[in-house]
LUMGUMI-68743 format. One record per residue (C-alpha): x, y, z; residue in one letter. Coordinates in Angstrom, 3 decimals. Last residue first. Example, Ala and Ser with C-alpha at 12.3 -4.5 7.8 and 13.67 -1.06 7.14 Angstrom:
BEGIN
+----------+----------+----------+------+
:        x :        y :        z : rest :
+----------+----------+----------+------+
:   13.670 :   -1.060 :    7.140 :    S :
:   12.300 :   -4.500 :    7.800 :    A :
+----------+----------+----------+------+
end
This chain:
BEGIN
+----------+----------+----------+------+
:        x :        y :        z : rest :
+----------+----------+----------+------+
:    1.631 :    9.399 :   27.903 :    A :
:    4.724 :   10.314 :   29.928 :    V :
:    3.747 :    9.008 :   33.364 :    S :
:    1.581 :    6.201 :   31.889 :    S :
:    4.417 :    4.722 :   29.951 :    F :
:    6.890 :    4.811 :   33.071 :    L :
:    4.304 :    3.509 :   35.561 :    E :
:    3.204 :    0.437 :   32.989 :    L :
:    6.757 :   -0.313 :   32.331 :    V :
:    7.573 :   -0.130 :   36.140 :    R :
:    4.731 :   -2.632 :   36.947 :    R :
:    5.814 :   -4.786 :   34.297 :    R :
:    9.503 :   -5.095 :   35.289 :    L :
:    8.142 :   -5.805 :   38.823 :    G :
:    5.789 :   -8.734 :   37.391 :    E :
:    8.556 :  -10.040 :   35.364 :    E :
:   10.909 :  -10.453 :   38.649 :    R :
:    8.139 :  -11.877 :   40.580 :    E :
:    7.588 :  -14.495 :   37.768 :    R :
:   11.147 :  -15.175 :   37.489 :    L :
:   11.546 :  -15.784 :   41.258 :    V :
:    8.484 :  -18.137 :   41.034 :    A :
:    9.749 :  -19.894 :   38.244 :    A :
:   12.969 :  -20.803 :   39.874 :    K :
:   11.077 :  -21.980 :   43.006 :    P :
:    8.514 :  -23.925 :   40.807 :    E :
:   10.870 :  -26.190 :   38.886 :    G :
:   12.684 :  -24.942 :   35.771 :    L :
:   11.112 :  -28.050 :   34.080 :    A :
:    7.707 :  -26.340 :   34.302 :    R :
:    8.748 :  -23.033 :   32.315 :    I :
:   10.045 :  -25.435 :   29.747 :    R :
:    7.127 :  -27.383 :   29.554 :    V :
:    4.905 :  -24.253 :   28.945 :    W :
:    7.362 :  -22.977 :   26.251 :    G :
:    7.022 :  -26.240 :   24.324 :    R :
:    3.374 :  -26.333 :   24.666 :    L :
:    3.053 :  -22.686 :   23.272 :    V :
:    5.673 :  -23.698 :   20.247 :    D :
:    3.685 :  -27.080 :   19.611 :    F :
:    0.341 :  -25.333 :   19.137 :    A :
:    1.817 :  -22.694 :   16.917 :    I :
:    3.594 :  -25.557 :   14.911 :    W :
:    0.288 :  -27.140 :   14.579 :    G :
:   -1.447 :  -23.945 :   13.204 :    E :
:    1.366 :  -23.474 :   10.832 :    E :
:    1.377 :  -27.157 :    9.670 :    M :
:   -2.538 :  -27.010 :    9.222 :    I :
:   -1.905 :  -23.732 :    7.229 :    R :
:    0.817 :  -25.427 :    5.031 :    F :
:   -1.647 :  -28.438 :    4.271 :    S :
:   -4.422 :  -26.234 :    3.411 :    V :
:   -2.134 :  -24.322 :    0.758 :    W :
:   -0.931 :  -27.780 :   -0.594 :    Q :
:   -4.435 :  -28.911 :   -0.772 :    A :
:   -5.461 :  -25.700 :   -2.796 :    A :
:   -2.408 :  -26.075 :   -5.154 :    P :
:   -3.310 :  -29.675 :   -5.862 :    V :
:   -7.510 :  -28.957 :   -6.018 :    G :
:   -7.166 :  -26.425 :   -8.842 :    V :
:   -5.187 :  -27.893 :  -11.455 :    L :
:   -6.201 :  -31.250 :  -10.403 :    V :
:   -9.617 :  -30.426 :  -10.476 :    M :
:   -9.198 :  -28.748 :  -13.874 :    G :
:   -7.792 :  -31.941 :  -15.346 :    V :
:  -10.681 :  -33.953 :  -14.284 :    A :
:  -13.111 :  -31.419 :  -15.717 :    W :
:  -11.388 :  -31.385 :  -18.908 :    L :
:  -11.741 :  -35.063 :  -19.363 :    S :
:   -8.752 :  -37.471 :  -19.108 :    A :
:   -7.380 :  -39.032 :  -22.317 :    G :
:   -4.803 :  -40.982 :  -20.307 :    M :
:   -1.668 :  -39.880 :  -22.638 :    V :
:   -2.528 :  -36.448 :  -24.030 :    L :
:   -5.027 :  -34.985 :  -21.556 :    I :
:   -3.568 :  -36.657 :  -18.347 :    M :
:   -0.009 :  -36.357 :  -19.459 :    F :
:   -0.659 :  -32.567 :  -20.403 :    L :
:   -2.043 :  -32.046 :  -16.511 :    A :
:    0.861 :  -33.823 :  -15.205 :    I :
:    3.340 :  -31.674 :  -17.253 :    C :
:    1.118 :  -28.612 :  -15.724 :    L :
:    1.686 :  -29.743 :  -12.199 :    L :
:    5.320 :  -30.107 :  -12.589 :    A :
:    5.722 :  -26.690 :  -14.088 :    S :
:    3.524 :  -25.204 :  -11.271 :    A :
:    5.993 :  -27.117 :   -8.701 :    G :
:    9.070 :  -25.867 :  -10.668 :    L :
:    7.646 :  -22.092 :  -10.338 :    L :
:    7.036 :  -22.576 :   -6.760 :    G :
:   10.320 :  -23.951 :   -6.199 :    C :
:   12.044 :  -20.982 :   -7.996 :    V :
:    9.738 :  -18.551 :   -5.991 :    L :
:   10.584 :  -20.389 :   -2.709 :    G :
:   14.167 :  -19.804 :   -3.391 :    T :
:   13.637 :  -16.011 :   -4.576 :    V :
:   11.599 :  -15.475 :   -1.357 :    I :
:   14.458 :  -17.139 :    1.032 :    K :
:   17.091 :  -15.172 :   -0.777 :    M :
:   15.495 :  -11.905 :   -0.476 :    H :
:   14.721 :  -12.663 :    3.301 :    A :
:   18.429 :  -13.338 :    3.935 :    I :
:   19.648 :   -9.987 :    2.036 :    E :
:   19.284 :   -7.542 :    4.811 :    D :
:   21.722 :   -9.689 :    6.870 :    Y :
:   24.513 :   -8.936 :    4.370 :    T :
:   26.049 :   -5.309 :    4.461 :    D :
:   25.338 :   -4.627 :    7.868 :    E :
:   26.545 :   -8.125 :    9.169 :    I :
:   29.957 :   -7.466 :    7.426 :    T :
:   31.837 :   -8.289 :    4.383 :    G :
:   35.159 :   -6.392 :    4.312 :    G :
:   36.893 :   -9.148 :    2.758 :    E :
:   34.625 :  -11.797 :    1.611 :    K :
:   33.822 :  -14.483 :    4.188 :    A :
:   30.734 :  -12.671 :    5.592 :    L :
:   29.234 :  -12.998 :    2.081 :    A :
:   29.817 :  -16.484 :    1.800 :    N :
:   28.543 :  -17.627 :    5.095 :    R :
:   25.493 :  -15.141 :    4.474 :    L :
:   24.666 :  -16.896 :    1.179 :    F :
:   25.356 :  -20.482 :    2.348 :    T :
:   22.931 :  -19.782 :    5.181 :    K :
:   20.177 :  -18.081 :    2.923 :    S :
:   20.421 :  -20.828 :    0.259 :    A :
:   20.466 :  -23.705 :    3.051 :    L :
:   17.193 :  -22.244 :    4.580 :    H :
:   15.448 :  -21.884 :    1.411 :    A :
:   16.482 :  -25.226 :    0.254 :    L :
:   15.154 :  -26.904 :    3.216 :    L :
:   11.851 :  -24.899 :    3.375 :    F :
:   10.987 :  -25.501 :   -0.129 :    T :
:   12.060 :  -29.231 :    0.469 :    P :
:    9.642 :  -29.600 :    3.363 :    G :
:    6.849 :  -27.404 :    1.652 :    W :
:    6.435 :  -29.471 :   -1.420 :    F :
:    5.929 :  -33.261 :   -1.606 :    T :
:    6.953 :  -34.158 :    1.932 :    V :
:    5.076 :  -31.186 :    3.845 :    F :
:    2.028 :  -31.562 :    1.655 :    G :
:    1.665 :  -35.236 :    2.141 :    P :
:    2.404 :  -34.636 :    5.810 :    I :
:   -0.011 :  -32.229 :    6.630 :    A :
:   -2.786 :  -34.270 :    7.971 :    I :
:   -0.578 :  -36.599 :   10.008 :    P :
:    0.902 :  -33.350 :   11.813 :    T :
:   -2.907 :  -32.057 :   12.441 :    L :
:   -4.032 :  -34.512 :   15.091 :    L :
:   -0.886 :  -35.001 :   17.242 :    L :
:    0.045 :  -31.244 :   17.033 :    P :
:   -3.423 :  -30.364 :   18.113 :    L :
:   -3.615 :  -32.882 :   21.054 :    I :
:   -1.093 :  -31.399 :   23.445 :    I :
:   -1.971 :  -27.823 :   22.754 :    Y :
:   -5.726 :  -28.870 :   23.544 :    L :
:   -4.688 :  -30.555 :   26.547 :    L :
:   -2.963 :  -27.444 :   27.839 :    I :
:   -6.177 :  -25.287 :   27.038 :    D :
:   -8.299 :  -27.794 :   28.930 :    F :
:   -6.007 :  -27.656 :   31.878 :    P :
:   -6.564 :  -23.857 :   32.275 :    N :
:   -4.046 :  -21.601 :   30.738 :    K :
:   -3.226 :  -18.417 :   33.053 :    K :
:    0.034 :  -19.645 :   34.054 :    P :
:    2.075 :  -16.393 :   34.937 :    F :
:    5.709 :  -16.790 :   33.342 :    L :
:    3.777 :  -17.718 :   29.785 :    D :
:    6.884 :  -17.113 :   28.034 :    P :
:    6.922 :  -13.857 :   26.230 :    L :
:    6.224 :  -13.872 :   22.454 :    D :
:    9.007 :  -13.258 :   19.910 :    D :
:    7.974 :  -10.374 :   18.128 :    G :
:   11.484 :   -8.556 :   18.194 :    P :
:   14.165 :  -11.130 :   19.185 :    S :
:   15.069 :  -12.069 :   22.704 :    Y :
:   18.830 :  -12.281 :   21.153 :    P :
:   18.769 :  -15.184 :   21.112 :    S :
:   15.180 :  -16.519 :   21.203 :    R :
:   13.172 :  -16.973 :   24.373 :    V :
:   12.973 :  -19.564 :   27.209 :    L :
:   16.164 :  -21.158 :   26.378 :    G :
:   17.357 :  -20.619 :   29.973 :    L :
:   20.204 :  -18.539 :   28.640 :    S :
:   17.655 :  -16.511 :   26.609 :    T :
:   15.754 :  -15.958 :   29.703 :    L :
:   18.931 :  -14.787 :   31.639 :    E :
:   19.643 :  -12.420 :   28.725 :    D :
:   16.023 :  -11.013 :   28.833 :    C :
:   16.125 :  -10.357 :   32.713 :    F :
:   19.548 :   -8.431 :   32.055 :    T :
:   18.200 :   -6.549 :   29.419 :    K :
:   14.997 :   -5.633 :   31.370 :    I :
:   17.091 :   -4.593 :   34.257 :    E :
:   19.464 :   -2.336 :   31.983 :    A :
:   16.556 :   -0.705 :   30.341 :    I :
:   15.036 :   -0.001 :   33.760 :    L :
:   18.197 :    1.493 :   35.122 :    G :
:   18.527 :    3.900 :   32.150 :    Q :
:   14.904 :    4.820 :   32.535 :    I :
:   15.324 :    5.825 :   36.322 :    E :
:   18.731 :    7.699 :   35.371 :    E :
:   17.294 :    9.500 :   32.790 :    T :
:   14.046 :   10.899 :   34.517 :    D :
:   12.107 :   12.149 :   31.433 :    L :
:    9.664 :   14.555 :   31.994 :    P :
:   11.576 :   16.834 :   31.593 :    P :
:   14.727 :   17.188 :   29.899 :    Q :
:   18.032 :   16.093 :   31.342 :    H :
:   21.149 :   17.193 :   29.279 :    S :
:   24.393 :   15.001 :   29.795 :    Q :
:   24.822 :   14.430 :   26.167 :    T :
:   25.058 :   10.821 :   26.357 :    H :
:   22.679 :   10.530 :   29.116 :    A :
:   20.019 :   12.583 :   27.089 :    D :
:   20.805 :   10.351 :   24.104 :    Q :
:   20.068 :    7.282 :   25.899 :    Y :
:   16.865 :    8.810 :   27.512 :    A :
:   15.739 :    9.967 :   24.207 :    E :
:   16.421 :    6.611 :   22.615 :    S :
:   14.364 :    4.701 :   25.540 :    F :
:   11.343 :    7.128 :   24.859 :    L :
:   11.800 :    6.609 :   21.310 :    N :
:   11.918 :    2.981 :   21.342 :    T :
:    8.990 :    2.679 :   23.817 :    F :
:    6.657 :    4.675 :   21.417 :    E :
:    7.774 :    2.395 :   18.508 :    R :
:    7.004 :   -0.706 :   20.366 :    W :
:    3.655 :    0.432 :   21.502 :    I :
:    2.959 :    1.506 :   17.921 :    K :
:    4.405 :   -1.976 :   16.568 :    V :
:    2.329 :   -4.045 :   19.026 :    Y :
:   -0.881 :   -2.447 :   17.953 :    E :
:   -0.208 :   -3.154 :   14.268 :    D :
:    0.833 :   -6.244 :   14.970 :    P :
:   -2.231 :   -7.463 :   16.769 :    R :
:   -0.637 :   -9.630 :   19.958 :    Y :
:    0.131 :  -13.146 :   19.495 :    R :
:   -0.163 :  -16.463 :   21.256 :    N :
:   -2.294 :  -17.741 :   18.122 :    T :
:   -5.085 :  -19.329 :   20.109 :    R :
:   -3.672 :  -17.763 :   23.399 :    F :
:   -5.200 :  -14.341 :   21.962 :    T :
:   -3.877 :  -11.102 :   23.839 :    F :
:   -6.372 :   -8.369 :   24.243 :    S :
:   -4.490 :   -5.483 :   25.284 :    S :
:   -3.467 :   -3.857 :   28.599 :    T :
:   -1.491 :   -6.301 :   30.909 :    E :
:    0.361 :   -8.438 :   27.992 :    S :
:    0.491 :   -5.226 :   26.131 :    L :
:    2.820 :   -3.354 :   28.500 :    Y :
:    5.208 :   -6.478 :   29.064 :    L :
:    5.232 :   -6.938 :   25.281 :    R :
:    6.200 :   -3.283 :   24.683 :    A :
:    8.817 :   -3.622 :   27.185 :    A :
:   10.290 :   -6.707 :   25.462 :    F :
:   10.262 :   -4.721 :   22.075 :    S :
:   11.917 :   -1.652 :   23.809 :    A :
:   14.859 :   -3.739 :   24.995 :    V :
:   15.409 :   -5.248 :   21.679 :    H :
:   15.265 :   -1.924 :   19.997 :    I :
:   17.566 :   -0.142 :   22.497 :    I :
:   20.166 :   -3.336 :   22.287 :    D :
:   19.842 :   -2.758 :   18.313 :    W :
:   21.442 :    0.494 :   19.029 :    S :
:   20.920 :    4.402 :   18.038 :    P :
:   17.104 :    3.976 :   17.635 :    A :
:   14.637 :    3.755 :   14.726 :    D :
:   11.186 :    1.802 :   15.023 :    I :
:    9.858 :    3.797 :   11.905 :    L :
:    6.798 :    5.928 :   11.400 :    G :
:    8.117 :    9.253 :   12.419 :    A :
:   11.508 :    8.369 :   10.371 :    R :
:    9.800 :    8.655 :    7.070 :    L :
:    7.944 :   11.918 :    7.627 :    K :
:   11.174 :   13.659 :    9.375 :    R :
:   13.273 :   12.427 :    6.328 :    Y :
:   11.004 :   13.543 :    3.922 :    M :
:   11.135 :   17.161 :    5.467 :    E :
:   15.036 :   17.100 :    5.581 :    A :
:   14.955 :   16.199 :    1.897 :    T :
:   12.611 :   18.867 :    0.900 :    L :
:   14.730 :   21.494 :    3.032 :    E :
:   17.884 :   20.293 :    1.293 :    R :
:   16.477 :   20.629 :   -2.093 :    V :
:   14.873 :   24.095 :   -1.064 :    A :
:   18.558 :   25.323 :   -0.339 :    G :
:   19.891 :   23.888 :   -3.809 :    P :
:   16.756 :   25.235 :   -5.710 :    A :
:   17.276 :   28.979 :   -4.720 :    T :
:   19.536 :   30.141 :   -7.677 :    S :
:   18.253 :   27.656 :  -10.075 :    P :
:   14.658 :   28.766 :   -9.483 :    D :
:   12.221 :   25.746 :   -9.788 :    C :
:   12.517 :   24.350 :   -6.184 :    L :
:   12.172 :   28.101 :   -4.964 :    K :
:    8.900 :   28.171 :   -6.361 :    P :
:    7.451 :   25.654 :   -4.028 :    Y :
:    3.591 :   26.573 :   -3.576 :    T :
:    3.248 :   27.809 :   -7.127 :    K :
:    5.360 :   25.329 :   -9.144 :    P :
:    3.230 :   22.469 :   -7.197 :    T :
:    4.241 :   19.850 :   -4.510 :    L :
:    2.075 :   18.066 :   -2.361 :    V :
:    3.833 :   15.890 :    0.415 :    I :
:    1.761 :   13.183 :    1.062 :    P :
:    0.260 :   12.334 :    4.486 :    P :
:    1.967 :    9.167 :    5.630 :    H :
:    1.818 :    5.765 :    4.508 :    Y :
:    2.205 :    2.919 :    7.238 :    T :
:    3.480 :   -0.463 :    6.007 :    A :
:    3.325 :   -2.885 :    8.695 :    I :
:    5.006 :   -6.427 :    8.527 :    V :
:    4.415 :   -9.780 :   10.307 :    D :
:    6.254 :  -12.985 :   10.463 :    S :
:    5.498 :  -16.016 :    8.172 :    R :
:    9.217 :  -16.600 :    7.308 :    F :
:   11.780 :  -14.863 :    9.121 :    R :
:   14.034 :  -12.428 :    7.743 :    Q :
:   12.445 :   -9.072 :    8.417 :    R :
:   11.238 :  -10.267 :   11.820 :    H :
:    8.853 :   -7.638 :   12.978 :    I :
:    9.123 :   -5.858 :    9.694 :    Y :
:    8.250 :   -2.114 :    9.872 :    N :
:    8.210 :   -0.189 :    6.553 :    I :
:    7.366 :    3.523 :    6.436 :    S :
:    6.029 :    4.626 :    3.534 :    C :
:    6.238 :    8.670 :    2.267 :    M :
:    4.087 :    9.772 :   -0.487 :    S :
:    5.827 :   12.633 :   -2.529 :    I :
:    2.874 :   14.060 :   -4.783 :    N :
:    3.442 :   16.123 :   -7.827 :    L :
:    0.762 :   18.556 :   -8.972 :    T :
:    0.658 :   20.721 :  -12.086 :    F :
:   -2.121 :   23.486 :  -11.950 :    D :
:    0.442 :   26.378 :  -11.962 :    P :
:    1.734 :   25.294 :  -15.669 :    D :
:    4.424 :   27.671 :  -16.560 :    N :
:    6.687 :   25.818 :  -13.978 :    K :
:    6.211 :   22.409 :  -15.789 :    R :
:    9.739 :   21.508 :  -16.505 :    K :
:   10.965 :   23.421 :  -13.396 :    S :
:    8.417 :   21.329 :  -11.196 :    L :
:   10.104 :   17.952 :  -12.947 :    T :
:   13.768 :   19.329 :  -12.328 :    D :
:   13.012 :   20.179 :   -8.698 :    S :
:   11.327 :   16.991 :   -7.979 :    V :
:   14.151 :   14.994 :   -9.542 :    L :
:   16.369 :   17.016 :   -7.245 :    W :
:   14.218 :   16.240 :   -4.295 :    A :
:   14.517 :   12.502 :   -5.300 :    V :
:   18.357 :   12.567 :   -5.558 :    G :
:   18.959 :   14.356 :   -2.366 :    S :
:   20.081 :   11.272 :   -0.582 :    K :
:   18.541 :   10.331 :    2.822 :    L :
:   20.472 :   10.208 :    5.931 :    P :
:   20.268 :    6.513 :    7.004 :    A :
:   17.498 :    5.335 :    9.230 :    L :
:   18.504 :    3.656 :   12.544 :    T :
:   18.924 :    0.008 :   13.851 :    P :
:   21.142 :   -0.836 :   10.733 :    H :
:   20.830 :   -3.943 :    8.174 :    F :
:   21.247 :   -2.142 :    5.063 :    R :
:   19.802 :   -1.552 :    1.538 :    S :
:   21.023 :    1.374 :   -0.582 :    G :
:   20.610 :    4.819 :   -1.466 :    G :
:   18.662 :    6.089 :    1.460 :    E :
:   16.170 :    7.613 :   -0.964 :    P :
:   14.489 :    4.262 :   -1.655 :    F :
:   12.463 :    5.245 :   -4.756 :    F :
:    9.257 :    4.103 :   -6.105 :    C :
:    7.596 :    5.635 :   -9.112 :    V :
:    3.985 :    6.338 :   -9.385 :    A :
:    1.944 :    7.194 :  -12.697 :    D :
:    0.361 :   10.397 :  -13.803 :    G :
:    1.612 :   10.486 :  -17.589 :    Q :
:    4.045 :   13.319 :  -16.228 :    E :
:    5.100 :   11.041 :  -13.761 :    L :
:    6.311 :    8.294 :  -16.343 :    V :
:    7.967 :   10.740 :  -18.560 :    Q :
:    9.921 :   12.286 :  -15.627 :    K :
:   11.239 :    8.750 :  -14.594 :    I :
:   12.161 :    7.986 :  -18.277 :    V :
:   14.296 :   11.395 :  -18.450 :    E :
:   15.879 :   10.558 :  -14.954 :    M :
:   16.886 :    7.154 :  -16.382 :    S :
:   18.354 :    8.800 :  -19.705 :    N :
:   20.295 :   11.402 :  -17.525 :    V :
:   21.882 :    8.729 :  -14.987 :    N :
:   25.192 :    8.839 :  -15.961 :    D :
:   28.139 :    7.931 :  -13.595 :    I :
:   31.427 :    7.801 :  -15.362 :    K :
:   33.890 :    5.890 :  -13.699 :    A :
:   36.694 :    7.857 :  -11.686 :    G :
:   36.775 :    5.205 :   -8.851 :    E :
:   35.371 :    1.854 :   -9.859 :    A :
:   31.654 :    1.292 :   -9.806 :    Y :
:   28.830 :    0.280 :   -7.361 :    D :
:   29.894 :    3.032 :   -4.820 :    K :
:   28.980 :    5.724 :   -7.436 :    K :
:   25.379 :    4.553 :   -7.945 :    R :
:   23.921 :    4.064 :  -11.603 :    M :
:   19.811 :    3.947 :  -11.367 :    I :
:   18.140 :    1.344 :  -13.457 :    P :
:   14.331 :    1.839 :  -13.937 :    V :
:   12.159 :   -1.140 :  -13.056 :    A :
:    9.580 :   -2.095 :  -15.933 :    G :
:    8.315 :   -4.961 :  -13.672 :    A :
:    9.656 :   -7.376 :  -16.075 :    S :
:   13.209 :   -5.857 :  -15.826 :    E :
:   12.915 :   -6.462 :  -12.029 :    M :
:   11.613 :   -9.873 :  -12.324 :    I :
:   14.073 :  -11.228 :  -14.630 :    F :
:   17.029 :   -9.396 :  -12.691 :    T :
:   15.937 :  -11.169 :   -9.336 :    T :
:   15.438 :  -14.605 :  -11.115 :    I :
:   19.377 :  -14.374 :  -12.526 :    T :
:   20.832 :  -14.210 :  -16.213 :    R :
:   22.378 :  -10.548 :  -15.463 :    R :
:   21.585 :   -7.501 :  -17.528 :    G :
:   20.167 :   -5.522 :  -14.657 :    F :
:   20.913 :   -5.764 :  -10.779 :    L :
:   24.182 :   -3.682 :  -11.275 :    T :
:   21.877 :   -0.710 :  -12.372 :    S :
:   20.766 :   -0.028 :   -8.786 :    K :
:   17.015 :   -0.224 :   -8.576 :    A :
:   13.888 :    2.128 :   -9.351 :    T :
:   10.726 :    0.572 :   -9.340 :    L :
:    7.716 :    1.471 :  -11.427 :    R :
:    4.062 :    1.326 :   -9.258 :    V :
:    0.990 :    0.718 :  -11.272 :    M :
:   -2.504 :   -0.087 :  -10.170 :    N :
:   -2.400 :    2.212 :   -7.756 :    R :
:   -4.993 :    3.032 :   -4.780 :    N :
:   -2.803 :    0.979 :   -2.389 :    P :
:    0.577 :    0.135 :   -2.249 :    T :
:    0.861 :   -3.406 :   -1.270 :    S :
:    2.471 :   -5.634 :   -3.962 :    G :
:    4.769 :   -2.869 :   -5.516 :    V :
:    5.908 :   -1.755 :   -1.944 :    V :
:    6.499 :   -5.141 :   -0.520 :    M :
:    7.974 :   -6.596 :   -3.297 :    V :
:   10.547 :   -3.633 :   -3.536 :    A :
:   11.227 :   -3.911 :    0.172 :    D :
:   11.936 :   -7.824 :   -0.241 :    T :
:   14.339 :   -6.693 :   -2.657 :    I :
:   17.017 :   -5.602 :    0.103 :    S :
:   15.022 :   -5.496 :    3.652 :    N :
:   16.270 :   -2.259 :    5.334 :    G :
:   15.568 :    0.453 :    2.565 :    H :
:   12.926 :    3.009 :    4.030 :    N :
:   10.257 :    3.945 :    1.555 :    S :
:    9.691 :    6.825 :   -1.111 :    C :
:    6.500 :    6.711 :   -3.305 :    V :
:    6.912 :    9.250 :   -5.823 :    L :
:    3.575 :   10.369 :   -7.221 :    C :
:    2.045 :   11.690 :  -10.355 :    P :
:   -1.835 :   11.615 :   -9.979 :    N :
:   -3.671 :    9.499 :  -12.267 :    G :
:   -4.646 :    6.622 :   -9.964 :    E :
:   -5.422 :    7.762 :   -6.345 :    P :
:   -2.805 :    9.767 :   -4.137 :    P :
:   -1.833 :    7.585 :   -1.225 :    V :
:   -3.123 :    9.145 :    2.130 :    F :
:   -6.224 :    6.905 :    2.392 :    E :
:   -4.055 :    3.864 :    2.560 :    A :
:   -2.851 :    5.271 :    5.964 :    G :
:   -1.969 :    2.127 :    7.477 :    E :
:   -1.320 :   -1.180 :    5.717 :    V :
:   -1.314 :   -4.391 :    7.806 :    V :
:    0.459 :   -7.354 :    6.482 :    L :
:    0.211 :  -10.486 :    8.431 :    T :
:    1.639 :  -14.045 :    8.006 :    K :
:    4.358 :  -12.951 :    5.718 :    F :
:    5.888 :  -15.230 :    3.289 :    F :
:    2.761 :  -16.551 :    1.455 :    V :
:    0.966 :  -13.413 :    1.280 :    K :
:    3.866 :  -10.954 :    0.318 :    V :
:    4.852 :  -13.741 :   -2.308 :    L :
:    1.356 :  -13.794 :   -3.828 :    I :
:    1.161 :   -9.908 :   -3.828 :    Q :
:    4.425 :   -9.956 :   -5.579 :    F :
:    3.156 :  -12.353 :   -8.286 :    L :
:   -0.080 :  -10.249 :   -8.746 :    L :
:    2.432 :   -7.112 :   -9.188 :    R :
:    4.412 :   -8.949 :  -11.929 :    V :
:    1.288 :  -10.063 :  -13.875 :    I :
:   -0.084 :   -6.671 :  -13.866 :    S :
:    3.327 :   -5.240 :  -14.763 :    H :
:    3.273 :   -7.731 :  -17.973 :    V :
:   -0.071 :   -6.760 :  -18.763 :    L :
:    0.557 :   -2.940 :  -18.943 :    P :
:   -1.086 :   -0.874 :  -16.283 :    A :
:   -4.283 :    0.564 :  -17.576 :    R :
:   -4.166 :    4.212 :  -17.441 :    R :
:   -6.505 :    6.885 :  -15.710 :    R :
:   -6.269 :   10.290 :  -17.226 :    Q :
:   -4.274 :   12.705 :  -15.454 :    F :
:   -4.977 :   14.890 :  -12.398 :    S :
:   -3.962 :   18.475 :  -11.754 :    M :
+----------+----------+----------+------+
end
């Protein structure tokens, strides 16, 4: 059963446009996979995603969900009623507050009845609602067990419409993988899976109070399986980091690597990264449960993991990769494939591009980067200083702090531009054409300046890696090349044996 297509309220459309701009600016590449699986506008839909990057996840879902003009958010109730930019954005987007036990003192009354009624009304109008069923954002290598609240909401909604066999409710699971969740101009891949289509006729157990608890557990388990299937998920960060390095060893031999950007295609990289993560995780679990399952040679894979980690640690100590050899960082070019013209280009580009980018850097981007860096560092330091503060509870907030700081700077910049436009009209008597040129030309020039800075930094980064390799001396570089090539052969053999 489908509902009449509705236009999104103006405020929500503005907030969605703002989110799309934030995603475009903060992330270098956004890849949306499985867009055809998202039910079109007019079909009741629950969009459920993993939650490892705080408010950034909400920005991602609202700004990137295809086929939908309006996606209502849900958020912890403590975000509402405060005088902050985040609260203003969430309330303007029509987010629905959800009370969580962990946010209140023991014994406090937790009442989400009104919120659930609002969500049911939204669904019955054919709109989409976003949930993060893990129950909270956290910095962790593995997906948390999902809360059963979404499944109970489905049960209540189907029970209310059980006499309407044509009523259909969809659950669209979205797996979000950030290559660097906190780093500016990183890549993000949002994978939408085939929806879980529920009707009172096909899921009668959800409509019966006596069988609903068991059906809710089964539905929650199905949601977990779908969500985890698209994630880079492992028992430890070491496995994720080593799998990232293995994926880049594999892709450097099999994919179209472009020297201009020194990057792989993000979607291709994440798929291979996920395969190695799953493979290494299985070997890790087999080693700890003493259960050897063919075709896995647990001891061989464990040995490969240890050797890759040792090699990565050595590259980190030499300053050739960032610590701890972060996912998505490009391998240093231990096997020189660049001709002298390439190296000359990487020397000339920063020299040519930097002067062009200076005006935009001085007037906007430099102060914005500095403030975002200081805001995130201050937040992290204060959060860890609190009693019980841990990396797992705070590291997921860094991207959020950077985005909010950038948004504030952007709004201040826009306000200054409007003041200049008014001054031109009221004091200088400038024509509307001249004012329009300023209003359009200044933001365009700032964006061009930013893109020039980005290309210049890429060229500088490539050159820096090349210089560091040469600074090691040929004997040391030759040893590293030999070790890297040996690891690459073993990675290729492993992948081909289990493909």
